[in-house]
Structures are given as C-alpha cells and as structure tokens.
N, C-alpha and C positions, 0 to 999 in steps of 0.2 A: 647319599643322605638317608635313603630308606633302610639300607643295610646297617648303617651306623645307628640310626634311631631305634631299630629293632633290637640291637645289641645292648642298649642301655637298660638298666633296671628302672623301675618306676621313679625312684628318688632322683636318679640322674636326669630323667625327662622333666621332672618338676623344676630342678635347678636350671636346666638349659633353656626351657621354654619361656622363662621370664627375664632372661639376661638383658635383651635389647630394651625392654620396657623399664627395667631397673636403672639402666644407664642413660635413658633419655633425659631425665632431669639433670643429671650431672653434665651432659652435653650442652644443655641450655645455659648453664652457669659458668662452666669452665673457661670459655674464651672471654667472658665479659666481667669476671670478678674484679680484676684490677681496674677496668674501666669504671665499674660501679663504685669502687672505693675512692678513686681519684676524681672522676668527673661528676658523679652524682652526689656522693657524700662529702666531697670537698677535702679529703685528706691529701696531705702533701704526697707527691709521687714517691719520694723516698720511704715515707711511712707506709704507703700502699704496697710497695715492693716488699718491705719488711714483713707486713702482715701475710702476704702470699708465701714468703719463705717460712713463716712460722708454721704453716700447715705441714710442710715437708719436714721441718725440724722436729715438730711434735710427733709426727708419724715415725720418724727414725728412732726417737727416744723410746716410744711405746712399743715398737716392734719386738724387741728382745723379751721384755717381761710378758708381752702378749703371747708370744710363742710358748713360753713356759706355762702360762695359765691355760692355754689351749690343751696342752698335753696333760695337765693336772685335772682340769675341770671339764674338758670337752669343748669342742668348737662352738656348740650351740650357745652356751651361756656367754662366752666371750663375744661372739658375734652379736647376740642380742644387746649386750651392753654397748658395743660399738655402734650399732644401728640407732639405738636410742640417743646416743651422743651425736650422731650425724643429724638426726631429725631436730634435736634441740639447737645444734649449731647453725643449721641452715635457717631455721625459723628466727633465731636471734639475729643473724646477719641480715636478714630481710628488713629489719627495722633499726639496725645499728646506725646511730647518728653520731656516736662518740667513738674515738679510736680505742678506748679501753674496752668498751662493749664489743667492738669488732674483734679485738684481740681474744677475748674469751670465746667468741663464736668460732674463730678459725682454729683455736686450740681444740675445741670440741670436735670440729670436723677432722682435724689432724689425728685425734685419738682413733676415730673410725678408720682412717686410712692406715694407721699403724697395725690394726688387728684384722682388718677385713681381708687383706691379701693372704696372710698365712692361715687365717681361719677358713676362708672359702676353699683355698687350695687343699687344705687338710681334709675338709669335708668332702670335696670332690674325690680325693684319693681314697677315702673310706668307702665310697659308693661304687667307683669303677676302677678297674685295674687292667694291666696288660696293654695291648695295642690300642684298645678302646680308650684308655686313659690319655694316651698321647693325642689321639684324635679329638678327645673331649677338650683338652687344653687349647688346641688349634681352633676348633669351632667356637669355643667360648670367646676366644680373642677376637674372632671375626664379628661375633654378635655384639661384643662390647664396643668395637669400632663403629658398627652400624648404629647402635643406640646413641653414642656420643656424636657421630657425624650428623645424623638426622636432628638430634637435639640442638646442635650448633646452628644448623640451617634455620630451624624454627626460631631459635633465640635471636638470630641475626635479623630476621624479619620483624620480630615482635618488640624487642627492647627499643627504648627511646631515651637518650640521656636527658631530654627535657621533661620526661615524665617518670619520676622515681617509682611510681606505682607499678610500672612495667617490670622493673628489676625486682621489686618486692614479690611480684607474682611468680617470676621464674625461680626464685629461691624457695618459695613455698611449694612450688611444684617439685623441686629437687627434694625437699623434705618429704613430700607425699609419696614419691616413688620409692623411698626407703622403706615405706610401710609394706611393700610387696615382699621383699626377702624376709622381713620380720614376720609376716603372716605365714610364710613357708616354714620358717623355723619353729613357729608355735603350732603349726598345723601338720601338713603332710610329712615334714622332715623331722618331727620331734622324736621319732623312734630310731633315727640313725645314730649309731655309736661308732666312735673312732677305735675303741678297743674294749676288751673285756674288763669289766670293773673288778673282777676277782683275780686278775693276772698280776699279782703283786711282784712276783719274781722278775718279770720283764720290766716292770716299772723301776726296779732298783738298778737294772743294768742299762737303762736307756741312755744315760750319760748326759752331762751338761754341755753348754756351748763350747767350752774349752776342749772337752774330749771329742766332740763332733768335728770341730775345726782341725783337730790333729789328724783326721783322716785325709790322706793326700788327695783323694778324689774330690772331697768337699772343698778343700782349700783351693785347688786349681779351678774348680767350677765356680767358686765364689769370686775369685779374681777375674775369671773370664766374664762373669755376669757384670761385675763392676765396670770393666773397660767397655763392654758392649753398650751399656747404658750411657756411659760417659761420652762415647763418640756417636751414640744413636739418639735415644730418647732425650738425653740431657741437652741435645742441641736443637731439637725440633721447635721448642718454644723460645729459644734465645739465639743460638749461633746461626741456625739456618735463616730465620726471617731477617736478622740483622745483616747477614752477608747478602741476602737477596736484595734488600733495600739499599744498603750503603755501597756495595761493590758492584753487583749486577745491575743495580738501579732499575728494578722492575716496580710496577705499581702494586698497591696493596691488593687490588683485585686479583693480580696474578698470584700473589702469596696465598690469598684465600682459595683460589682455584686449585692450587697445588695441594692444599690440605684435603680438598674434596677428592682429588685424584688418589691421594694416599688411602683414604677410606675405601674408595671404590675398588682399588686393586686388591686390598686385603679381603674385602667381602667377596669379590668375584673369583679370586684365585686360591683362597685358603683350602677348599676341598680338593682342588686339583693337586696342590702341593702336598697335602696330607696323603693322597693316594700315591704320589711319586716317592715320598720318603718312607712309606710303610715298610717295615722290615729292614731299613737301612740303619747303619750305625749313626747314632745321633751326633757323634763328634765329627763324622764326615759331612753331615748336613751343615753343621756349624762352620766348617771350613769353606763350604760353598757360599754360605751366607756372608762370611767375612770378605770373600772376593767380590761378591755383589755389592756390599756396602762400600768397599774401596772404590769400585767403579762409580758408584753414585756420587761419592765425594769428588772424584775426578771430573765428572760432569758439572757439578756445581762450581768447582774451581775454574773450569773453562769459561763459564759465563762472565767472569771478570775481565776477559779479554775483549768482550763486545758489549760493554755496559749500555743499558737503555735501548737495546735493539730487540727485534722480534726473536732473534736467535737466542738472546739471553733469557727471554721469557720462556721460550720452549725448553731451554736447558734447565731452568728452575723447576718447571713442572715435571720434566723428565727425571730430575733428581728424586723428587718425592715418589714418583711411580716406581723407580728402580729400588729405592730404599724400602718401600712398602713390600716389594717382592721378597726382600731379605727378611723383613719382619715375619712373614708367614712361615719362615723356617726356624726362627728363634723361639717363638712362643710355644710351639708344641714340644720342643726338645728340652730346654733348660728346666722347666717345672717337672717334666717327666723324669729326668735324671734325679733331681732332688728327692722326689717322692718314691722312686724305686730304690734309692739308697737308704731311705728312712724306714724305721719300723713303725708300727701303729702307735707305739708309746712315745716316739720322738718326732712324729710327723709335724707337729706344730712348731718345734724348734728348727727343723730343717727348712720349713717354708719361711720362718722368720729370718733365717740367715739369707735366704734368697731375696726376701723383701728388703732387708737392710742393705744388701749389695746394690739392689736396684735404686733405692732411695739415695744412697751415697753418691752413685754416679749421676743421678738426676739433680742433686744439689751442686756437685762440683762442676758439672758440665757448663751450666750457664755462667758461673763465676769465671771460669777460664776463658770462655768465649767473649765475655764482656771485656775482660782485660786485654786480650789479644786484638780483638777487632777495634777496641777503643784506642789502642796504640798504633793502629794502622798496620798490624802484622797479618794481613789477610793471607798472604802466601804461606806463612808459617802455620797459620791456623788450619788451612786445607792440608798441608803436609802432616800436621799432627793427627788429623782425623784419618788420613790414609794409613799412616803408620800404626795408629791404634787398631784399625780394621785388620791389618796384616798381623798385628800382635794377637788379636783374637783367634785368627787361624792357627797361629803357632801354639797358643794355649790349648786349643782344641786337640792338636796333635799330641801334646803332652798328656792331656786328660785321658786320651784314648788308651795310653799305656798303663794307667793306674786304676781306671774304673772297671768294675765288673761287667762282663759282656751283657748280662741281663739288664743292668741299669743303663747300658748304652744302646738299648733297643734291639739287641740280638736275642732272639727267642729260640728255645729248644736246641741249644748247642750241646752236642754230645761229643766229647773229644775222641778222636779216632785212636785206637790202640793197635800197635802193630801185632800181627799174628805171631805168637811165640814159635821160634824155630827149635826143633829138637836138637839136642847136643849129643855128642857121642856117648856121654855118660848117662843118658836118659833124662837129663834135666833140660829145661827150656832155656833159651838165651835170655828170656825176660827175667828168670829167677836169678841169673848171674848178674 
C-alpha cells in the first residue's frame, strides 16, 4: 500500500482518498430504494420495479453521448453536470410522493450513472498510467465496495418502513456525499487535463464509436465485458437471491450475510490479487477469473440438492466468497485494457463503450433470471451461468491474439532478433 501510494501523483491521491466516503451514501440507499418506493411511498410493486429499471435505462441512453462530450469538453465539465444531476435527483426522490415526481428523480440519478463511469475512468487514466493504473482500478474497486458495504449496514440499522423520515434522511445523505467529488473537481482537480487543447490534429483522428468498435480488440473486449456482467453483476441483485431463496431455501439473513462476505473478500484480498497479477497478461487473468466464476456457480447449483439445510446456507455464502475472489481479477484488468487502447482524445468514448457493455449486461441479466427461475428452469439457469463463464474464458483467449501486448499488461517487450549469419557472398542471411 505504501509503495502504491507513493507512486501516485497528488491528483491521484485526492481521487482515491475520498472514494469510500463518496460511496457511503450510495450504499445507504442502494439496497432500500425499491423498499422505499413500494412500502413507504405506496407505489405498486410493478411501478417500483419500472422506476428502478429507469435508472439503468437512462444511464445506458446517456452513456454514448456522455463519452463524446467528455472527449470534446473534458471530463470535469461533464462530471460536474452529472453530480449536480445526482444531487437534485436524490433530494427530489427523498420527498417524492407521486410516481411522476419519482420518475423525474430516477432519471436525474440515471444521467449521473451514465456519465460518471466513463468520466471518472477517463479522469483516472489522465492522472495515472502503466502498472499503477491497473493497481488504481483495483484499489478503487475495493474502496467502492467498502463504502457501499458499510453504507448498507448503516442503512439497514437506521431505516424504518414505519418512519418515512428515516428514508428521507438517507437519500439526503446520498445527495450530500456527492458534494465531495464535486468539491474535488472544483478545487484540487480543476487543473487536470485529459489532453492538450491545441492538439487539433489528434482530435480529427480520434474516430467515432463505429470506427472504435471496428477494432477487433475493442469488439472482443466489449463482448467479453457484456457476458461477464450478464453472468456476474447482472445476477447479484436478481438471479442469485432468487435462487438462494426459492431453490436453496435459505433465510434472508443468510442472503444478507453472503453480501457482507462478498464485500469482505474484495476489501481483504484486492491488494494481494493486485500483487499476484502484476506484470501478467490481463487476458490470462481473465481466464483464471472465468474458471473461478464457473466454480462459484457450481457451488450455488449444488445447494439446490439440499434445500433448507445448513449445508445449503454454507454453499450460498461460499458462492459469494468465491465469486468475489473472481471480481478482484476482473476490475483491474478490463478498465486497464480499455484505457491502454484509447488515446487521450478518445478516452471518454472508450470508457463509454465499457460502461454501455456493463449496463447492457446488468439490464439483461435480471430479465433472463426472472424468466428462467419463474418458469422453474433452475438447472438450465445454472447451466447457462456456467456456460457463460466458460465463454468468457474463450473470449479472453481470442482477445489475447488481437490485443497489443502493452494493452494486455505486458511491459517493455523487445522482440528478439536473430543474429545475422554471414553468407558466402558477404551478405547476411537476414538481408536475404
């Protein structure tokens, strides 16, 4: 940690030191938003679910234009607009008693989600590079989980469905924590630039989304990201808890404990994993991650053979622990490749593509899980998740063949050239 911290520039330290506090408010509201909409404000469960989906849909729609604006006007301006939108959305949702008002609020929150990922990733890549950048993405992920995990615990003890003011408070806290990155952008980070404002030539050659997606490395990486999220994060809030409750028949306390284990594993192991994967090909790390995730789904599937037992409870918790171990390998590698493939002038668009693939998988994952588990296709559901994990490993193998070694985490590669052998005519064999 000391070595990593000393390697960071001042701007990188500012960004990283406030991550856990920034996400604390989000952690307080994330697990309880749908409960707030349905049980506190009295919206129909279908309407409440639609409002939750509207956040992700808005984020997906905004991501593409957001990436272009980041490259054109800089991450600062776009992030400031996004954070102001987040503050307004959370404050409005805190007092929303009408579905239309709540819809406006979640759209404002979705706008921030759509621009914050590509914006902050582009800003990070402008501040740090090389091996430190990969480490930064991993440490940042651990701190995000820490903030959300602690926030969730605090929120769970604080909120009370019989007291609407408790929910109003946590949404206002969520709005207040967004003031921290806003202050950083207006203060210590106001001088960070993504690129030279006078470099018009590079601006003309940066390329649009179509041109970027024509690059084989970007295309395969985007597909890999989409499937990873579909079988991974897209299932954590839908497929996993539904399977755990309906098939493994464990208590809600066990489900809650499993999420705590997930956070703990990420926070405790991220630095160890970063040390182990340093200098390794990122595609090889993804292949290991794919096997770990396949194993995690096997563990969860096995709990269905002993429903309602202590063994099933242990299996559910073990699933989240093993899955979290895989997460520590995914988060440092995928953003690292995207940003190493991008130029300073196209960084916003590359990160927007990454964000869109992530959000697409997060939207489709719960839909597929709901249909399959609702129809009693539990075995097929687990089979699909295992097949998806193995597909990620295959895509990583394909990606390795088309991505540049430097973008794949291999540094200072100098191709060995054979020593020219003299020929009878005085020429070397190399010249022939």
